N, CA, C and O atoms as a GROMACS GRO file, in nm:
protein
  308
    1MET      N    1  10.756  11.170   7.719
    1MET     CA    2  10.803  11.298   7.789
    1MET      C    3  10.941  11.310   7.741
    1MET      O    4  11.009  11.210   7.716
    2ILE      N    5  10.990  11.445   7.727
    2ILE     CA    6  11.110  11.481   7.681
    2ILE      C    7  11.192  11.552   7.803
    2ILE      O    8  11.141  11.640   7.873
    3ARG      N    9  11.310  11.510   7.818
    3ARG     CA   10  11.381  11.570   7.924
    3ARG      C   11  11.449  11.703   7.894
    3ARG      O   12  11.488  11.723   7.779
    4SER      N   13  11.467  11.795   7.987
    4SER     CA   14  11.523  11.927   7.972
    4SER      C   15  11.598  11.953   8.090
    4SER      O   16  11.543  11.949   8.200
    5GLN      N   17  11.731  11.982   8.074
    5GLN     CA   18  11.811  12.031   8.192
    5GLN      C   19  11.780  11.947   8.331
    5GLN      O   20  11.756  12.006   8.437
    6GLY      N   21  11.783  11.824   8.321
    6GLY     CA   22  11.750  11.742   8.440
    6GLY      C   23  11.627  11.718   8.471
    6GLY      O   24  11.607  11.648   8.570
    7ARG      N   25  11.520  11.766   8.401
    7ARG     CA   26  11.379  11.747   8.412
    7ARG      C   27  11.290  11.709   8.296
    7ARG      O   28  11.321  11.734   8.180
    8TYR      N   29  11.194  11.656   8.328
    8TYR     CA   30  11.101  11.607   8.200
    8TYR      C   31  10.994  11.727   8.174
    8TYR      O   32  10.968  11.806   8.265
    9PHE      N   33  10.938  11.736   8.056
    9PHE     CA   34  10.840  11.825   8.024
    9PHE      C   35  10.720  11.735   8.042
    9PHE      O   36  10.722  11.615   8.014
   10THR      N   37  10.608  11.802   8.091
   10THR     CA   38  10.482  11.726   8.099
   10THR      C   39  10.425  11.734   7.954
   10THR      O   40  10.477  11.802   7.865
   11ASP      N   41  10.308  11.654   7.937
   11ASP     CA   42  10.232  11.663   7.814
   11ASP      C   43  10.185  11.791   7.783
   11ASP      O   44  10.186  11.832   7.667
   12LYS      N   45  10.140  11.863   7.882
   12LYS     CA   46  10.093  11.990   7.873
   12LYS      C   47  10.195  12.083   7.827
   12LYS      O   48  10.171  12.164   7.738
   13GLN      N   49  10.303  12.074   7.882
   13GLN     CA   50  10.413  12.167   7.844
   13GLN      C   51  10.447  12.152   7.698
   13GLN      O   52  10.463  12.251   7.627
   14ILE      N   53  10.459  12.017   7.649
   14ILE     CA   54  10.488  11.996   7.512
   14ILE      C   55  10.395  12.037   7.423
   14ILE      O   56  10.428  12.090   7.317
   15GLU      N   57  10.269  12.015   7.459
   15GLU     CA   58  10.160  12.073   7.366
   15GLU      C   59  10.172  12.217   7.362
   15GLU      O   60  10.145  12.267   7.253
   16ARG      N   61  10.210  12.305   7.466
   16ARG     CA   62  10.208  12.447   7.470
   16ARG      C   63  10.342  12.484   7.368
   16ARG      O   64  10.335  12.570   7.280
   17ILE      N   65  10.434  12.423   7.390
   17ILE     CA   66  10.560  12.440   7.300
   17ILE      C   67  10.524  12.408   7.152
   17ILE      O   68  10.555  12.493   7.069
   18VAL      N   69  10.469  12.309   7.116
   18VAL     CA   70  10.429  12.282   6.983
   18VAL      C   71  10.333  12.386   6.932
   18VAL      O   72  10.338  12.432   6.818
   19LEU      N   73  10.247  12.421   7.021
   19LEU     CA   74  10.131  12.534   6.984
   19LEU      C   75  10.215  12.668   6.941
   19LEU      O   76  10.194  12.727   6.835
   20LEU      N   77  10.309  12.704   7.033
   20LEU     CA   78  10.391  12.818   7.017
   20LEU      C   79  10.482  12.818   6.881
   20LEU      O   80  10.499  12.920   6.814
   21LEU      N   81  10.534  12.696   6.852
   21LEU     CA   82  10.604  12.683   6.729
   21LEU      C   83  10.516  12.702   6.610
   21LEU      O   84  10.550  12.774   6.515
   22ARG      N   85  10.393  12.630   6.617
   22ARG     CA   86  10.293  12.630   6.511
   22ARG      C   87  10.230  12.770   6.493
   22ARG      O   88  10.221  12.813   6.378
   23GLU      N   89  10.191  12.834   6.582
   23GLU     CA   90  10.095  12.949   6.581
   23GLU      C   91  10.156  13.079   6.591
   23GLU      O   92  10.092  13.179   6.558
   24THR      N   93  10.290  13.086   6.640
   24THR     CA   94  10.350  13.217   6.649
   24THR      C   95  10.465  13.245   6.569
   24THR      O   96  10.516  13.154   6.502
   25GLU      N   97  10.513  13.362   6.567
   25GLU     CA   98  10.640  13.410   6.495
   25GLU      C   99  10.759  13.405   6.601
   25GLU      O  100  10.860  13.470   6.574
   26MET      N  101  10.753  13.338   6.713
   26MET     CA  102  10.855  13.355   6.809
   26MET      C  103  10.972  13.263   6.777
   26MET      O  104  10.954  13.151   6.730
   27THR      N  105  11.071  13.305   6.799
   27THR     CA  106  11.208  13.233   6.773
   27THR      C  107  11.222  13.118   6.881
   27THR      O  108  11.163  13.115   6.989
   28LEU      N  109  11.308  13.028   6.835
   28LEU     CA  110  11.344  12.929   6.948
   28LEU      C  111  11.397  12.982   7.083
   28LEU      O  112  11.355  12.935   7.190
   29PRO      N  113  11.486  13.075   7.077
   29PRO     CA  114  11.529  13.131   7.204
   29PRO      C  115  11.414  13.203   7.278
   29PRO      O  116  11.404  13.194   7.400
   30GLU      N  117  11.334  13.270   7.205
   30GLU     CA  118  11.206  13.325   7.271
   30GLU      C  119  11.115  13.229   7.349
   30GLU      O  120  11.073  13.248   7.463
   31ILE      N  121  11.090  13.121   7.269
   31ILE     CA  122  11.012  13.019   7.328
   31ILE      C  123  11.076  12.953   7.441
   31ILE      O  124  11.008  12.916   7.536
   32ALA      N  125  11.210  12.935   7.437
   32ALA     CA  126  11.299  12.881   7.544
   32ALA      C  127  11.293  12.970   7.665
   32ALA      O  128  11.287  12.918   7.776
   33THR      N  129  11.293  13.094   7.652
   33THR     CA  130  11.291  13.177   7.758
   33THR      C  131  11.149  13.187   7.811
   33THR      O  132  11.137  13.205   7.932
   34ARG      N  133  11.054  13.178   7.744
   34ARG     CA  134  10.903  13.183   7.786
   34ARG      C  135  10.884  13.057   7.865
   34ARG      O  136  10.817  13.067   7.968
   35MET      N  137  10.937  12.928   7.828
   35MET     CA  138  10.915  12.804   7.879
   35MET      C  139  11.010  12.782   7.989
   35MET      O  140  10.997  12.683   8.061
   36ASN      N  141  11.110  12.873   8.007
   36ASN     CA  142  11.212  12.844   8.110
   36ASN      C  143  11.289  12.705   8.082
   36ASN      O  144  11.299  12.614   8.164
   37CYS      N  145  11.337  12.707   7.963
   37CYS     CA  146  11.420  12.582   7.917
   37CYS      C  147  11.521  12.619   7.822
   37CYS      O  148  11.528  12.737   7.786
   38SER      N  149  11.602  12.530   7.777
   38SER     CA  150  11.700  12.551   7.686
   38SER      C  151  11.651  12.567   7.538
   38SER      O  152  11.546  12.512   7.504
   39ARG      N  153  11.721  12.638   7.454
   39ARG     CA  154  11.686  12.642   7.306
   39ARG      C  155  11.710  12.504   7.253
   39ARG      O  156  11.633  12.462   7.166
   40SER      N  157  11.793  12.441   7.289
   40SER     CA  158  11.812  12.291   7.225
   40SER      C  159  11.704  12.201   7.271
   40SER      O  160  11.682  12.097   7.208
   41ALA      N  161  11.632  12.233   7.380
   41ALA     CA  162  11.509  12.145   7.425
   41ALA      C  163  11.403  12.167   7.328
   41ALA      O  164  11.337  12.073   7.282
   42ILE      N  165  11.384  12.300   7.294
   42ILE     CA  166  11.273  12.348   7.191
   42ILE      C  167  11.303  12.290   7.071
   42ILE      O  168  11.217  12.227   7.009
   43ALA      N  169  11.443  12.308   7.021
   43ALA     CA  170  11.472  12.245   6.885
   43ALA      C  171  11.438  12.082   6.882
   43ALA      O  172  11.388  12.024   6.785
   44ALA      N  173  11.474  12.026   6.998
   44ALA     CA  174  11.451  11.877   6.993
   44ALA      C  175  11.294  11.849   6.993
   44ALA      O  176  11.253  11.744   6.943
   45ILE      N  177  11.218  11.926   7.039
   45ILE     CA  178  11.071  11.923   7.037
   45ILE      C  179  11.020  11.936   6.903
   45ILE      O  180  10.944  11.856   6.849
   46ASN      N  181  11.073  12.059   6.844
   46ASN     CA  182  11.032  12.089   6.699
   46ASN      C  183  11.086  11.984   6.600
   46ASN      O  184  11.028  11.967   6.493
   47GLN      N  185  11.186  11.921   6.630
   47GLN     CA  186  11.236  11.819   6.527
   47GLN      C  187  11.153  11.695   6.544
   47GLN      O  188  11.114  11.634   6.445
   48LYS      N  189  11.121  11.651   6.679
   48LYS     CA  190  11.046  11.527   6.700
   48LYS      C  191  10.901  11.548   6.643
   48LYS      O  192  10.849  11.453   6.584
   49PHE      N  193  10.836  11.658   6.655
   49PHE     CA  194  10.698  11.672   6.608
   49PHE      C  195  10.699  11.757   6.471
   49PHE      O  196  10.594  11.802   6.426
   50GLN      N  197  10.810  11.774   6.414
   50GLN     CA  198  10.827  11.829   6.265
   50GLN      C  199  10.724  11.946   6.256
   50GLN      O  200  10.629  11.934   6.178
   51VAL      N  201  10.736  12.053   6.329
   51VAL     CA  202  10.650  12.164   6.330
   51VAL      C  203  10.710  12.260   6.228
   51VAL      O  204  10.642  12.300   6.134
   52ARG      N  205  10.837  12.299   6.244
   52ARG     CA  206  10.895  12.410   6.169
   52ARG      C  207  11.018  12.327   6.087
   52ARG      O  208  11.086  12.239   6.140
   53ASP      N  209  11.031  12.370   5.955
   53ASP     CA  210  11.149  12.342   5.874
   53ASP      C  211  11.230  12.444   5.846
   53ASP      O  212  11.192  12.524   5.761
   54TYR      N  213  11.343  12.460   5.902
   54TYR     CA  214  11.444  12.571   5.888
   54TYR      C  215  11.513  12.573   5.757
   54TYR      O  216  11.555  12.680   5.714
   55GLU      N  217  11.528  12.455   5.685
   55GLU     CA  218  11.598  12.444   5.559
   55GLU      C  219  11.739  12.493   5.582
   55GLU      O  220  11.792  12.548   5.485
   56GLY      N  221  11.808  12.483   5.692
   56GLY     CA  222  11.947  12.505   5.716
   56GLY      C  223  11.958  12.656   5.757
   56GLY      O  224  12.070  12.703   5.774
   57LYS      N  225  11.846  12.733   5.773
   57LYS     CA  226  11.859  12.870   5.820
   57LYS      C  227  11.819  12.883   5.964
   57LYS      O  228  11.750  12.800   6.022
   58ARG      N  229  11.865  12.992   6.018
   58ARG     CA  230  11.833  13.013   6.143
   58ARG      C  231  11.730  13.093   6.191
   58ARG      O  232  11.677  13.077   6.301
   59SER      N  233  11.697  13.190   6.100
   59SER     CA  234  11.576  13.289   6.137
   59SER      C  235  11.465  13.286   6.042
   59SER      O  236  11.376  13.371   6.045
   60GLN      N  237  11.467  13.181   5.948
   60GLN     CA  238  11.336  13.173   5.855
   60GLN      C  239  11.302  13.022   5.862
   60GLN      O  240  11.387  12.934   5.872
   61TRP      N  241  11.172  13.002   5.857
   61TRP     CA  242  11.123  12.868   5.842
   61TRP      C  243  10.984  12.857   5.783
   61TRP      O  244  10.911  12.955   5.774
   62THR      N  245  10.948  12.735   5.742
   62THR     CA  246  10.815  12.704   5.701
   62THR      C  247  10.765  12.606   5.774
   62THR      O  248  10.840  12.516   5.811
   63LEU      N  249  10.634  12.605   5.806
   63LEU     CA  250  10.572  12.504   5.875
   63LEU      C  251  10.580  12.363   5.806
   63LEU      O  252  10.570  12.358   5.684
   64TRP      N  253  10.595  12.269   5.866
   64TRP     CA  254  10.603  12.142   5.785
   64TRP      C  255  10.475  12.111   5.719
   64TRP      O  256  10.484  12.063   5.606
   65ALA      N  257  10.359  12.129   5.768
   65ALA     CA  258  10.249  12.114   5.704
   65ALA      C  259  10.225  12.193   5.563
   65ALA      O  260  10.164  12.142   5.470
   66ASN      N  261  10.280  12.323   5.560
   66ASN     CA  262  10.269  12.392   5.449
   66ASN      C  263  10.381  12.343   5.351
   66ASN      O  264  10.363  12.347   5.230
   67HIS      N  265  10.499  12.296   5.409
   67HIS     CA  266  10.594  12.241   5.322
   67HIS      C  267  10.560  12.112   5.249
   67HIS      O  268  10.601  12.092   5.135
   68LEU      N  269  10.488  12.029   5.310
   68LEU     CA  270  10.442  11.903   5.241
   68LEU      C  271  10.345  11.944   5.151
   68LEU      O  272  10.347  11.897   5.037
   69GLU      N  273  10.240  12.042   5.190
   69GLU     CA  274  10.130  12.072   5.102
   69GLU      C  275  10.187  12.139   4.961
   69GLU      O  276  10.131  12.115   4.854
   70ASN      N  277  10.293  12.218   4.970
   70ASN     CA  278  10.374  12.278   4.857
   70ASN      C  279  10.419  12.163   4.777
   70ASN      O  280  10.396  12.161   4.656
   71GLN      N  281  10.483  12.064   4.836
   71GLN     CA  282  10.544  11.964   4.737
   71GLN      C  283  10.436  11.882   4.674
   71GLN      O  284  10.459  11.830   4.566
   72ARG      N  285  10.310  11.864   4.735
   72ARG     CA  286  10.216  11.792   4.676
   72ARG      C  287  10.143  11.871   4.559
   72ARG      O  288  10.104  11.815   4.457
   73ASN      N  289  10.130  11.987   4.580
   73ASN     CA  290  10.054  12.076   4.501
   73ASN      C  291  10.146  12.202   4.446
   73ASN      O  292  10.116  12.318   4.475
   74PRO      N  293  10.241  12.175   4.377
   74PRO     CA  294  10.334  12.302   4.347
   74PRO      C  295  10.265  12.394   4.251
   74PRO      O  296  10.201  12.347   4.156
   75GLN      N  297  10.274  12.518   4.270
   75GLN     CA  298  10.195  12.620   4.200
   75GLN      C  299  10.285  12.656   4.067
   75GLN      O  300  10.407  12.670   4.064
   76THR      N  301  10.196  12.667   3.960
   76THR     CA  302  10.270  12.707   3.835
   76THR      C  303  10.252  12.854   3.817
   76THR      O  304  10.148  12.910   3.851
   77VAL      N  305  10.352  12.915   3.763
   77VAL     CA  306  10.339  13.053   3.734
   77VAL      C  307  10.330  13.082   3.587
   77VAL      O  308  10.319  13.197   3.547
   0.00000   0.00000   0.00000
C-alpha cells in the first residue's frame, strides 16, 4: 500500500491510478483531483510502477513500455 495525506491507498485505488496513467492523456494534477489525493502521491505511484517517463519535462511523457521497446528496436530512417 502507498500512503497519501495520512491515509493508504487500497490495491484497487492503485490499480485505477496506474490505469489512468497508462490509458489516458490526463495530467498528474488531473488524476490527483479525480482520485482526491496529492499530485506527489500520483507521481510516487508513477515512479514506483514506471508507467510514464517524463524525461525531465512536465507536460510530455512516453509510456515506459514504449520507451523500452524503442530502445530495443530503434527505427532507422
